[in-house]
N, CA, C and O atoms as a printed pandas DataFrame, in Angstrom:
     atom_number atom_name residue_name chain_id  residue_number  x_coord  y_coord  z_coord
0              1         N          MET        A               1   -5.632   14.726   -2.463
1              2        CA          MET        A               1   -5.142   14.601   -1.787
2              3         C          MET        A               1   -5.977   12.679   -1.530
3              4         O          MET        A               1   -6.992   12.567   -0.843
4              5         N          LYS        A               2   -5.212   11.230   -2.308
5              6        CA          LYS        A               2   -5.622   10.438   -2.138
6              7         C          LYS        A               2   -4.432   10.008   -0.978
7              8         O          LYS        A               2   -3.390   10.435   -0.481
8              9         N          LYS        A               3   -5.432    8.765   -0.918
9             10        CA          LYS        A               3   -4.835    8.243    0.431
10            11         C          LYS        A               3   -4.283    6.478    0.211
11            12         O          LYS        A               3   -5.212    5.730    0.516
12            13         N          CYS        A               4   -3.506    6.003   -0.062
13            14        CA          CYS        A               4   -3.439    4.943    0.126
14            15         C          CYS        A               4   -3.003    3.436    1.780
15            16         O          CYS        A               4   -2.869    3.926    2.901
16            17         N          ILE        A               5   -2.903    2.354    1.683
17            18        CA          ILE        A               5   -2.085    1.598    2.715
18            19         C          ILE        A               5   -1.219    0.588    2.131
19            20         O          ILE        A               5   -1.368   -0.198    1.195
20            21         N          VAL        A               6   -0.427    0.788    2.812
21            22        CA          VAL        A               6    1.133    0.029    2.860
22            23         C          VAL        A               6    0.836   -0.766    3.948
23            24         O          VAL        A               6    0.378   -0.633    5.083
24            25         N          TYR        A               7    1.312   -1.767    3.117
25            26        CA          TYR        A               7    2.213   -2.964    4.008
26            27         C          TYR        A               7    3.307   -3.945    4.096
27            28         O          TYR        A               7    4.261   -3.455    3.493
28            29         N          THR        A               8    3.589   -5.015    4.531
29            30        CA          THR        A               8    4.562   -5.606    3.995
30            31         C          THR        A               8    4.173   -7.306    4.085
31            32         O          THR        A               8    3.990   -7.519    5.284
32            33         N          VAL        A               9    3.938   -8.816    3.178
33            34        CA          VAL        A               9    3.383   -9.007    3.426
34            35         C          VAL        A               9    5.012  -10.396    3.310
35            36         O          VAL        A               9    5.720   -9.762    2.527
36            37         N          ASP        A              10    5.516  -11.213    3.503
37            38        CA          ASP        A              10    6.070  -12.245    3.423
38            39         C          ASP        A              10    7.322  -11.457    2.453
39            40         O          ASP        A              10    7.583  -11.786    1.296
40            41         N          ASN        A              11    8.196  -10.056    3.428
41            42        CA          ASN        A              11    9.252   -8.724    2.757
42            43         C          ASN        A              11    8.900   -8.249    2.038
43            44         O          ASN        A              11    9.568   -7.316    1.594
44            45         N          GLU        A              12    7.244   -8.668    1.269
45            46        CA          GLU        A              12    6.970   -8.053    0.063
46            47         C          GLU        A              12    6.142   -6.680   -0.172
47            48         O          GLU        A              12    4.938   -6.692   -0.428
48            49         N          LEU        A              13    6.831   -5.616   -0.072
49            50        CA          LEU        A              13    5.782   -4.338   -0.064
50            51         C          LEU        A              13    4.411   -4.642   -1.219
51            52         O          LEU        A              13    4.325   -5.192   -2.316
52            53         N          GLN        A              14    3.033   -3.652    0.118
53            54        CA          GLN        A              14    1.820   -4.220   -0.784
54            55         C          GLN        A              14    1.793   -3.080   -0.776
55            56         O          GLN        A              14    2.603   -2.379   -0.170
56            57         N          ILE        A              15    0.737   -2.624   -1.531
57            58        CA          ILE        A              15   -0.463   -1.562   -1.558
58            59         C          ILE        A              15   -1.620   -1.775   -1.610
59            60         O          ILE        A              15   -1.927   -2.863   -2.097
60            61         N          CYS        A              16   -2.857   -0.770   -1.101
61            62        CA          CYS        A              16   -3.738   -0.865   -1.696
62            63         C          CYS        A              16   -4.647    0.384   -1.245
63            64         O          CYS        A              16   -4.842    1.048   -0.226
64            65         N          TYR        A              17   -5.217    0.315   -2.946
65            66        CA          TYR        A              17   -5.782    2.006   -2.704
66            67         C          TYR        A              17   -7.516    1.936   -2.861
67            68         O          TYR        A              17   -8.080    1.883   -3.954
68            69         N          PRO        A              18   -8.386    1.949   -1.218
69            70        CA          PRO        A              18   -9.630    1.705   -1.065
70            71         C          PRO        A              18   -9.742    3.382   -2.474
71            72         O          PRO        A              18   -9.195    4.012   -3.380
72            73         N          LEU        A              19  -10.432    3.288   -1.949
73            74        CA          LEU        A              19  -11.974    4.143   -3.303
74            75         C          LEU        A              19  -11.924    5.241   -2.472
75            76         O          LEU        A              19  -11.115    5.906   -3.120
76            77         N          ASN        A              20  -12.168    5.857   -1.604
77            78        CA          ASN        A              20  -12.436    6.673   -1.207
78            79         C          ASN        A              20  -12.139    7.068    0.350
79            80         O          ASN        A              20  -12.640    6.231    1.101
80            81         N          VAL        A              21  -11.470    8.101    1.024
81            82        CA          VAL        A              21  -11.381    8.485    2.265
82            83         C          VAL        A              21  -11.963    7.242    3.665
83            84         O          VAL        A              21  -11.315    6.695    4.557
84            85         N          ASP        A              22  -13.877    7.156    3.191
85            86        CA          ASP        A              22  -14.460    7.099    3.925
86            87         C          ASP        A              22  -14.205    5.577    4.426
87            88         O          ASP        A              22  -14.356    5.205    5.589
88            89         N          ASP        A              23  -13.748    4.676    3.223
89            90        CA          ASP        A              23  -13.071    2.888    3.174
90            91         C          ASP        A              23  -12.117    3.115    3.710
91            92         O          ASP        A              23  -11.681    1.967    3.796
92            93         N          ILE        A              24  -11.145    3.932    4.332
93            94        CA          ILE        A              24   -9.529    3.468    4.903
94            95         C          ILE        A              24  -10.301    2.401    5.819
95            96         O          ILE        A              24  -10.231    1.215    5.498
96            97         N          GLU        A              25  -11.032    2.784    6.946
97            98        CA          GLU        A              25  -11.095    1.769    7.816
98            99         C          GLU        A              25  -11.277    1.006    7.852
99           100         O          GLU        A              25  -10.689    0.166    8.533
100          101         N          HIS        A              26  -12.350    0.802    7.029
101          102        CA          HIS        A              26  -12.652   -0.659    6.250
102          103         C          HIS        A              26  -11.985   -1.452    5.329
103          104         O          HIS        A              26  -12.476   -2.375    4.679
104          105         N          VAL        A              27  -10.959   -1.090    5.308
105          106        CA          VAL        A              27  -10.232   -1.936    4.395
106          107         C          VAL        A              27   -9.034   -2.115    5.430
107          108         O          VAL        A              27   -8.461   -3.204    5.378
108          109         N          LEU        A              28   -8.610   -1.241    6.306
109          110        CA          LEU        A              28   -7.663   -1.527    7.660
110          111         C          LEU        A              28   -8.840   -3.043    8.316
111          112         O          LEU        A              28   -8.292   -4.125    8.525
112          113         N          ALA        A              29  -10.098   -2.920    8.516
113          114        CA          ALA        A              29  -10.061   -3.532    9.235
114          115         C          ALA        A              29  -11.178   -5.575    8.320
115          116         O          ALA        A              29  -11.574   -6.620    8.837
116          117         N          ASN        A              30  -11.174   -5.180    7.317
117          118        CA          ASN        A              30  -11.715   -6.041    6.408
118          119         C          ASN        A              30  -11.002   -6.547    5.602
119          120         O          ASN        A              30  -11.371   -7.648    5.192
120          121         N          ASP        A              31   -9.462   -5.859    4.940
121          122        CA          ASP        A              31   -9.259   -6.503    3.942
122          123         C          ASP        A              31   -7.837   -6.680    3.357
123          124         O          ASP        A              31   -7.468   -7.155    2.283
124          125         N          ILE        A              32   -6.904   -5.957    4.781
125          126        CA          ILE        A              32   -5.559   -6.210    5.165
126          127         C          ILE        A              32   -5.269   -8.014    5.674
127          128         O          ILE        A              32   -5.776   -8.403    6.726
128          129         N          PRO        A              33   -4.634   -8.739    5.022
129          130        CA          PRO        A              33   -4.194   -9.833    5.691
130          131         C          PRO        A              33   -3.573   -9.822    6.698
131          132         O          PRO        A              33   -2.687   -8.989    6.890
132          133         N          LYS        A              34   -4.027  -11.115    7.919
133          134        CA          LYS        A              34   -3.598  -10.288    9.713
134          135         C          LYS        A              34   -1.904  -10.840    9.833
135          136         O          LYS        A              34   -1.154  -10.672   10.794
136          137         N          THR        A              35   -1.595  -11.551    8.507
137          138        CA          THR        A              35   -0.074  -11.378    8.269
138          139         C          THR        A              35    0.796  -10.200    7.787
139          140         O          THR        A              35    2.023  -10.104    7.769
140          141         N          ALA        A              36   -0.013   -9.460    7.458
141          142        CA          ALA        A              36    0.623   -7.750    6.737
142          143         C          ALA        A              36    1.102   -7.113    8.135
143          144         O          ALA        A              36    0.427   -6.785    9.111
144          145         N          LYS        A              37    2.209   -7.059    7.957
145          146        CA          LYS        A              37    3.065   -6.209    9.040
146          147         C          LYS        A              37    3.428   -4.770    8.486
147          148         O          LYS        A              37    3.580   -4.558    7.283
148          149         N          ASN        A              38    3.566   -3.698    9.572
149          150        CA          ASN        A              38    3.755   -2.905    9.182
150          151         C          ASN        A              38    2.920   -1.319    7.988
151          152         O          ASN        A              38    3.236   -0.314    7.351
152          153         N          VAL        A              39    1.878   -2.071    8.348
153          154        CA          VAL        A              39    0.615   -0.779    8.553
154          155         C          VAL        A              39    0.920    0.220    8.184
155          156         O          VAL        A              39    1.788    0.738    8.887
156          157         N          ASN        A              40    0.442    1.073    6.941
157          158        CA          ASN        A              40    0.153    2.688    7.753
158          159         C          ASN        A              40   -0.269    3.468    6.322
159          160         O          ASN        A              40    0.057    3.537    5.137
160          161         N          VAL        A              41   -0.914    3.827    6.977
161          162        CA          VAL        A              41   -1.836    4.708    5.778
162          163         C          VAL        A              41   -1.063    5.774    5.486
163          164         O          VAL        A              41   -0.585    6.432    6.410
164          165         N          ILE        A              42   -0.721    6.247    3.604
165          166        CA          ILE        A              42    0.131    7.073    3.303
166          167         C          ILE        A              42   -0.526    8.147    1.814
167          168         O          ILE        A              42   -1.398    7.993    0.958
168          169         N          ASP        A              43    0.195    8.919    2.062
169          170        CA          ASP        A              43   -0.654   10.457    0.860
170          171         C          ASP        A              43    0.217    9.419   -0.107
171          172         O          ASP        A              43    1.364    8.993    0.032
172          173         N          SER        A              44   -0.783    9.179   -1.148
173          174        CA          SER        A              44    0.064    8.350   -2.055
174          175         C          SER        A              44    1.249    9.424   -3.342
175          176         O          SER        A              44    2.012    8.846   -4.116
176          177         N          LYS        A              45    1.190   10.160   -3.313
177          178        CA          LYS        A              45    2.174   11.357   -3.788
178          179         C          LYS        A              45    3.497   10.491   -2.588
179          180         O          LYS        A              45    4.554   10.161   -3.126
180          181         N          GLU        A              46    3.435   10.386   -2.041
181          182        CA          GLU        A              46    4.687    9.853   -0.917
182          183         C          GLU        A              46    5.701    8.608   -1.871
183          184         O          GLU        A              46    6.929    8.526   -1.894
184          185         N          LEU        A              47    4.154    7.292   -2.967
185          186        CA          LEU        A              47    5.045    6.757   -3.758
186          187         C          LEU        A              47    6.408    7.903   -4.718
187          188         O          LEU        A              47    6.566    9.055   -5.121
188          189         N          PRO        A              48    7.125    6.522   -4.655
189          190        CA          PRO        A              48    7.901    6.794   -6.381
190          191         C          PRO        A              48    7.107    7.306   -7.374
191          192         O          PRO        A              48    5.882    7.253   -7.476
192          193         N          ASN        A              49    7.805    7.737   -7.994
193          194        CA          ASN        A              49    6.887    7.971   -9.110
194          195         C          ASN        A              49    7.279    7.099  -10.663
195          196         O          ASN        A              49    6.528    7.193  -11.634
196          197         N          ASP        A              50    8.462    6.329  -10.686
197          198        CA          ASP        A              50    7.925    6.004  -10.732
198          199         C          ASP        A              50    8.952    4.329  -10.417
199          200         O          ASP        A              50    9.961    4.176   -9.728
200          201         N          ARG        A              51    7.974    3.056  -11.447
201          202        CA          ARG        A              51    7.859    2.015  -11.086
202          203         C          ARG        A              51    8.731    0.911  -11.461
203          204         O          ARG        A              51    8.638   -0.298  -11.250
204          205         N          TYR        A              52    9.720    1.710  -12.151
205          206        CA          TYR        A              52   10.807    0.160  -12.684
206          207         C          TYR        A              52   11.751   -0.483  -12.411
207          208         O          TYR        A              52   12.598   -1.167  -12.986
208          209         N          PHE        A              53   11.251    0.128  -10.504
209          210        CA          PHE        A              53   11.594   -0.777   -9.707
210          211         C          PHE        A              53   10.909   -0.995   -8.485
211          212         O          PHE        A              53   11.346   -1.422   -7.417
212          213         N          ARG        A              54    9.461   -0.540   -8.890
213          214        CA          ARG        A              54    8.357   -1.362   -8.166
214          215         C          ARG        A              54    9.050   -2.565   -7.067
215          216         O          ARG        A              54    8.719   -2.514   -5.882
216          217         N          ASP        A              55    9.859   -3.453   -7.466
217          218        CA          ASP        A              55   10.052   -4.680   -6.709
218          219         C          ASP        A              55   11.221   -4.677   -5.881
219          220         O          ASP        A              55   11.741   -5.751   -5.579
220          221         N          ALA        A              56   11.897   -3.109   -5.304
221          222        CA          ALA        A              56   12.495   -3.151   -4.291
222          223         C          ALA        A              56   12.267   -1.995   -3.907
223          224         O          ALA        A              56   13.182   -1.333   -3.417
224          225         N          TRP        A              57   10.709   -1.368   -4.069
225          226        CA          TRP        A              57   10.130   -0.685   -3.143
226          227         C          TRP        A              57   10.212   -1.369   -1.238
227          228         O          TRP        A              57    9.872   -2.506   -0.911
228          229         N          GLU        A              58   10.586   -0.617   -0.573
229          230        CA          GLU        A              58   10.368   -0.887    1.142
230          231         C          GLU        A              58    9.659    0.301    1.447
231          232         O          GLU        A              58    9.628    1.232    0.643
232          233         N          TYR        A              59    8.959    0.356    2.794
233          234        CA          TYR        A              59    8.097    1.186    3.485
234          235         C          TYR        A              59    9.063    1.813    4.583
235          236         O          TYR        A              59    8.352    1.792    5.588
236          237         N          LYS        A              60   10.574    2.488    5.037
237          238        CA          LYS        A              60   11.276    2.871    5.423
238          239         C          LYS        A              60   10.858    4.232    6.435
239          240         O          LYS        A              60   10.284    5.054    5.722
240          241         N          GLY        A              61   10.951    4.654    7.667
241          242        CA          GLY        A              61   10.688    5.893    7.645
242          243         C          GLY        A              61   10.265    6.507    7.475
243          244         O          GLY        A              61   10.752    7.637    7.436
244          245         N          LYS        A              62    8.672    6.174    7.172
245          246        CA          LYS        A              62    7.740    6.719    7.048
246          247         C          LYS        A              62    7.453    7.193    5.139
247          248         O          LYS        A              62    6.716    7.918    4.470
248          249         N          LYS        A              63    8.461    6.328    4.973
249          250        CA          LYS        A              63    7.894    6.631    3.519
250          251         C          LYS        A              63    8.670    5.623    2.836
251          252         O          LYS        A              63    9.714    5.041    3.131
252          253         N          VAL        A              64    7.635    5.549    1.523
253          254        CA          VAL        A              64    8.400    4.787    1.111
254          255         C          VAL        A              64    9.567    4.574   -0.090
255          256         O          VAL        A              64    9.159    4.778   -1.233
256          257         N          GLN        A              65   10.695    4.263    0.033
257          258        CA          GLN        A              65   11.449    4.579   -0.534
258          259         C          GLN        A              65   12.036    2.872   -1.871
259          260         O          GLN        A              65   11.342    1.882   -2.101
260          261         N          ILE        A              66   13.408    3.167   -2.417
261          262        CA          ILE        A              66   13.776    1.622   -2.879
262          263         C          ILE        A              66   15.057    1.420   -3.019
263          264         O          ILE        A              66   15.917    2.174   -3.473
264          265         N          ASN        A              67   15.172   -0.128   -2.413
265          266        CA          ASN        A              67   15.512   -0.262   -2.005
266          267         C          ASN        A              67   17.251   -0.340   -2.385
267          268         O          ASN        A              67   16.391   -1.219   -2.321
268          269         N          LYS        A              68   18.415   -0.359   -2.636
269          270        CA          LYS        A              68   19.573   -0.363   -3.246
270          271         C          LYS        A              68   20.198   -2.211   -4.117
271          272         O          LYS        A              68   20.294   -2.868   -5.154
272          273         N          GLU        A              69   20.450   -2.159   -2.543
273          274        CA          GLU        A              69   20.632   -3.806   -3.028
274          275         C          GLU        A              69   19.791   -4.589   -4.156
275          276         O          GLU        A              69   20.193   -5.030   -5.233
276          277         N          LYS        A              70   18.600   -4.628   -3.630
277          278        CA          LYS        A              70   17.572   -4.837   -4.870
278          279         C          LYS        A              70   17.420   -4.564   -6.165
279          280         O          LYS        A              70   17.441   -5.378   -7.089
280          281         N          ALA        A              71   17.194   -2.860   -6.250
281          282        CA          ALA        A              71   17.394   -2.303   -7.518
282          283         C          ALA        A              71   18.049   -3.028   -7.751
283          284         O          ALA        A              71   17.596   -4.064   -8.236
284          285         N          LEU        A              72   19.859   -2.858   -7.480
285          286        CA          LEU        A              72   20.790   -3.218   -8.416
286          287         C          LEU        A              72   20.707   -4.644   -8.996
287          288         O          LEU        A              72   21.311   -4.804  -10.057
288          289         N          LYS        A              73   19.967   -5.858   -8.405
289          290        CA          LYS        A              73   19.870   -6.593   -8.603
290          291         C          LYS        A              73   18.460   -7.140   -9.851
291          292         O          LYS        A              73   18.264   -8.136  -10.547
292          293         N          ILE        A              74   17.934   -6.192   -9.661
293          294        CA          ILE        A              74   17.201   -5.686  -10.597
294          295         C          ILE        A              74   17.452   -5.678  -12.032
295          296         O          ILE        A              74   17.089   -6.436  -12.932
296          297         N          LYS        A              75   18.363   -4.338  -12.006
297          298        CA          LYS        A              75   18.979   -4.449  -13.352
298          299         C          LYS        A              75   19.835   -5.131  -13.653
299          300         O          LYS        A              75   20.053   -5.286  -14.855
300          301         N          LEU        A              76   20.447   -5.636  -12.912
301          302        CA          LEU        A              76   21.697   -6.525  -12.940
302          303         C          LEU        A              76   21.143   -7.874  -13.389
303          304         O          LEU        A              76   21.927   -8.559  -14.047
304          305         N          ASP        A              77   19.348   -8.619  -13.035
305          306        CA          ASP        A              77   19.103  -10.032  -13.778
306          307         C          ASP        A              77   18.440   -9.153  -14.980
307          308         O          ASP        A              77   18.617   -9.859  -15.974
308          309         N          LYS        A              78   17.804   -8.037  -15.365
309          310        CA          LYS        A              78   17.968   -7.615  -16.472
310          311         C          LYS        A              78   18.806   -7.212  -18.208
311          312         O          LYS        A              78   18.469   -7.389  -19.378
312          313         N          LEU        A              79   20.213   -6.507  -17.395
313          314        CA          LEU        A              79   21.092   -6.530  -17.922
314          315         C          LEU        A              79   21.105   -8.374  -18.591
315          316         O          LEU        A              79   21.069   -8.638  -19.792
316          317         N          ALA        A              80   21.173   -9.544  -17.341
317          318        CA          ALA        A              80   21.392  -11.165  -17.257
318          319         C          ALA        A              80   20.573  -10.992  -18.999
319          320         O          ALA        A              80   21.089  -11.136  -20.108
320          321         N          TYR        A              81   19.651  -10.762  -18.751
321          322        CA          TYR        A              81   18.597  -11.912  -19.089
322          323         C          TYR        A              81   19.006  -10.165  -20.891
323          324         O          TYR        A              81   19.261  -10.818  -21.903
324          325         N          SER        A              82   19.047   -9.108  -21.125
325          326        CA          SER        A              82   19.736   -9.199  -22.654
326          327         C          SER        A              82   20.770   -9.674  -23.116
327          328         O          SER        A              82   20.552   -9.934  -24.299
328          329         N          GLU        A              83   21.551   -9.874  -22.900
329          330        CA          GLU        A              83   22.964  -10.361  -23.114
330          331         C          GLU        A              83   22.775  -12.208  -22.725
331          332         O          GLU        A              83   23.678  -13.028  -22.563
332          333         N          GLU        A              84   21.777  -12.347  -22.684
333          334        CA          GLU        A              84   21.725  -14.029  -22.808
334          335         C          GLU        A              84   22.592  -14.465  -23.916
335          336         O          GLU        A              84   23.417  -15.317  -23.583
336          337         N          LYS        A              85   22.612  -14.141  -25.003
337          338        CA          LYS        A              85   23.464  -14.329  -25.688
338          339         C          LYS        A              85   24.790  -14.558  -26.260
339          340         O          LYS        A              85   25.393  -15.490  -26.790
340          341         N          LYS        A              86   25.086  -12.880  -25.825
341          342        CA          LYS        A              86   26.850  -13.254  -25.787
342          343         C          LYS        A              86   27.214  -14.462  -23.725
343          344         O          LYS        A              86   28.165  -14.350  -22.950
344          345         N          ALA        A              87   26.102  -15.294  -23.639
345          346        CA          ALA        A              87   26.669  -15.433  -22.105
346          347         C          ALA        A              87   26.346  -17.103  -22.336
347          348         O          ALA        A              87   26.904  -18.031  -21.752
348          349         N          ASN        A              88   25.093  -17.202  -23.544
349          350        CA          ASN        A              88   24.907  -18.536  -24.090
350          351         C          ASN        A              88   25.612  -19.830  -23.709
351          352         O          ASN        A              88   24.946  -20.807  -23.367
352          353         N          GLU        A              89   27.425  -19.877  -23.776
353          354        CA          GLU        A              89   27.931  -20.759  -23.315
354          355         C          GLU        A              89   28.079  -21.275  -22.314
355          356         O          GLU        A              89   27.832  -22.466  -22.120
356          357         N          LEU        A              90   28.475  -20.552  -21.543
357          358        CA          LEU        A              90   28.326  -20.377  -19.766
358          359         C          LEU        A              90   27.509  -21.300  -19.426
359          360         O          LEU        A              90   26.364  -21.566  -19.792
360          361         N          ASP        A              91   28.351  -21.854  -18.540
361          362        CA          ASP        A              91   26.831  -22.669  -17.392
362          363         C          ASP        A              91   26.281  -21.534  -16.761
363          364         O          ASP        A              91   26.741  -20.394  -16.693
364          365         N          LYS        A              92   24.843  -22.172  -16.141
365          366        CA          LYS        A              92   24.557  -20.828  -14.992
366          367         C          LYS        A              92   24.727  -20.220  -13.970
367          368         O          LYS        A              92   24.003  -19.342  -13.501
368          369         N          VAL        A              93   25.909  -20.737  -13.462
369          370        CA          VAL        A              93   26.188  -20.124  -12.110
370          371         C          VAL        A              93   27.303  -18.880  -13.091
371          372         O          VAL        A              93   26.935  -17.738  -13.368
372          373         N          ASN        A              94   28.532  -19.416  -13.432
373          374        CA          ASN        A              94   29.193  -18.563  -14.685
374          375         C          ASN        A              94   28.796  -17.478  -15.317
375          376         O          ASN        A              94   29.306  -16.370  -15.143
376          377         N          LYS        A              95   27.525  -17.812  -16.368
377          378        CA          LYS        A              95   26.751  -16.422  -16.737
378          379         C          LYS        A              95   26.389  -15.573  -15.614
379          380         O          LYS        A              95   26.838  -14.438  -15.774
380          381         N          MET        A              96   25.596  -15.754  -14.304
381          382        CA          MET        A              96   25.978  -14.890  -13.116
382          383         C          MET        A              96   27.199  -13.650  -13.302
383          384         O          MET        A              96   27.227  -12.697  -14.082
384          385         N          ASP        A              97   27.706  -13.877  -12.757
385          386        CA          ASP        A              97   29.144  -13.688  -12.169
386          387         C          ASP        A              97   29.729  -13.124  -13.253
387          388         O          ASP        A              97   30.257  -12.062  -12.922
388          389         N          TYR        A              98   29.945  -13.509  -15.061
389          390        CA          TYR        A              98   29.893  -12.675  -16.070
390          391         C          TYR        A              98   28.433  -11.153  -16.444
391          392         O          TYR        A              98   27.843  -10.367  -17.186
392          393         N          ILE        A              99   28.535  -11.400  -15.930
393          394        CA          ILE        A              99   27.301  -10.399  -15.453
394          395         C          ILE        A              99   27.029   -9.473  -14.634
395          396         O          ILE        A              99   26.315   -8.480  -14.777
396          397         N          LYS        A             100   27.943  -10.024  -13.307
397          398        CA          LYS        A             100   28.370   -9.354  -12.365
398          399         C          LYS        A             100   29.734   -8.895  -12.213
399          400         O          LYS        A             100   29.888   -7.812  -11.649
400          401         N          ASN        A             101   30.318   -9.260  -12.447
401          402        CA          ASN        A             101   31.990   -8.861  -13.157
402          403         C          ASN        A             101   31.424   -8.141  -13.934
403          404         O          ASN        A             101   30.712   -7.391  -13.266
404          405         N          LYS        A             102   31.342   -7.965  -14.803
405          406        CA          LYS        A             102   30.461   -7.026  -16.408
406          407         C          LYS        A             102   30.705   -5.769  -16.242
407          408         O          LYS        A             102   31.533   -5.012  -16.749
408          409         N          HIS        A             103   29.389   -5.551  -15.002
409          410        CA          HIS        A             103   28.528   -4.141  -14.478
410          411         C          HIS        A             103   28.319   -4.067  -13.287
411          412         O          HIS        A             103   27.699   -3.045  -12.991
412          413         N          GLN        A             104   28.592   -4.772  -12.377
413          414        CA          GLN        A             104   28.596   -4.473  -11.021
414          415         C          GLN        A             104   29.143   -2.794  -10.463
415          416         O          GLN        A             104   28.309   -1.912  -10.259
416          417         N          ASN        A             105   30.074   -2.651  -10.344
417          418        CA          ASN        A             105   31.644   -1.786  -10.264
418          419         C          ASN        A             105   30.332   -0.401  -10.668
419          420         O          ASN        A             105   29.803    0.451   -9.955
420          421         N          GLU        A             106   30.204   -0.741  -12.138
421          422        CA          GLU        A             106   29.562    0.544  -12.446
422          423         C          GLU        A             106   28.583    0.695  -12.313
423          424         O          GLU        A             106   28.405    1.910  -12.405
424          425         N          LEU        A             107   27.350    0.021  -12.062
425          426        CA          LEU        A             107   26.267   -0.052  -11.513
426          427         C          LEU        A             107   26.344    1.020   -9.860
427          428         O          LEU        A             107   25.821    2.097   -9.574
428          429         N          GLU        A             108   27.383   -0.056   -8.968
429          430        CA          GLU        A             108   27.751    0.545   -7.497
430          431         C          GLU        A             108   27.894    2.388   -7.607
431          432         O          GLU        A             108   27.424    3.241   -6.854
432          433         N          LEU        A             109   28.893    2.568   -9.099
433          434        CA          LEU        A             109   29.370    3.334   -8.994
434          435         C          LEU        A             109   28.140    4.926   -8.897
435          436         O          LEU        A             109   28.513    6.065   -8.615
436          437         N          LEU        A             110   27.015    4.597   -9.152
437          438        CA          LEU        A             110   25.767    5.523   -9.829
438          439         C          LEU        A             110   24.975    5.643   -8.183
439          440         O          LEU        A             110   23.919    6.074   -7.720
440          441         N          ASN        A             111   25.964    5.112   -7.795
441          442        CA          ASN        A             111   25.117    5.073   -6.337
442          443         C          ASN        A             111   23.401    4.905   -5.453
443          444         O          ASN        A             111   22.870    3.803   -5.309
444          445         N          ASP        A             112   22.902    5.932   -5.064
445          446        CA          ASP        A             112   21.458    5.915   -5.463
446          447         C          ASP        A             112   20.785    6.941   -6.688
447          448         O          ASP        A             112   19.819    7.694   -6.561
448          449         N          ASP        A             113   21.377    6.777   -7.546
449          450        CA          ASP        A             113   20.538    7.372   -8.461
450          451         C          ASP        A             113   20.438    6.182   -9.348
451          452         O          ASP        A             113   21.221    5.399   -9.885
452          453         N          PHE        A             114   18.480    6.465   -9.247
453          454        CA          PHE        A             114   17.905    5.554   -9.434
454          455         C          PHE        A             114   18.329    5.403  -11.292
455          456         O          PHE        A             114   18.916    4.587  -12.004
456          457         N          ASP        A             115   17.609    6.748  -11.472
457          458        CA          ASP        A             115   17.398    6.963  -12.932
458          459         C          ASP        A             115   18.575    6.572  -13.960
459          460         O          ASP        A             115   18.473    6.140  -15.108
460          461         N          ALA        A             116   19.921    6.905  -13.066
461          462        CA          ALA        A             116   21.171    6.570  -13.949
462          463         C          ALA        A             116   21.599    5.329  -13.919
463          464         O          ALA        A             116   22.548    4.906  -14.580
464          465         N          ILE        A             117   20.557    4.348  -12.744
465          466        CA          ILE        A             117   20.885    3.082  -12.543
466          467         C          ILE        A             117   20.024    1.986  -13.888
467          468         O          ILE        A             117   20.366    0.997  -14.536
468          469         N          LYS        A             118   18.268    3.204  -13.767
469          470        CA          LYS        A             118   17.052    2.296  -14.976
470          471         C          LYS        A             118   17.529    2.522  -15.951
471          472         O          LYS        A             118   16.858    2.157  -16.917
472          473         N          ASN        A             119   18.694    3.116  -16.225
473          474        CA          ASN        A             119   19.005    3.661  -17.597
474          475         C          ASN        A             119   20.660    3.731  -18.330
475          476         O          ASN        A             119   21.150    4.443  -19.207
476          477         N          TYR        A             120   21.140    2.717  -17.556
477          478        CA          TYR        A             120   22.458    2.487  -17.650
478          479         C          TYR        A             120   22.422    1.418  -18.934
479          480         O          TYR        A             120   23.469    0.937  -19.366
C-alpha cells in the first residue's frame, strides 16, 4: 500500500510521494510548504486513475475527487483549442462564447460521467 501526501497551495491540489512509509513524517515536517492547507496522508489508490482532469482534482470528504466545474472548463478549453480555426475570425471574448454555446449544454448533460466528458 503506497501512501502519498495531499495538500493545497494557492487553491491547487499538490501530491507528494515519499520514497517509503518511514519517510512520511520527515516529509511532513521538512518538505511540505508552510503555506500548505488541508494536509493529509492517504493511500495512493484513492487518487483518480485517469489524469485527464488532473487540474480539476480536489481533496474533499477524505478523498480526492474531480471538481465538475473545473473539469468542464478544462474540456471547454480543449474544445476551444481544437476549434480555433473554425472560430478564428471571432475576437477572443466572442470565441469563448461561441465554444460555450456550442458545447456547454451537451457537456453539462453528461453530469459527473467524467469519462464521457473527456471523450465528448
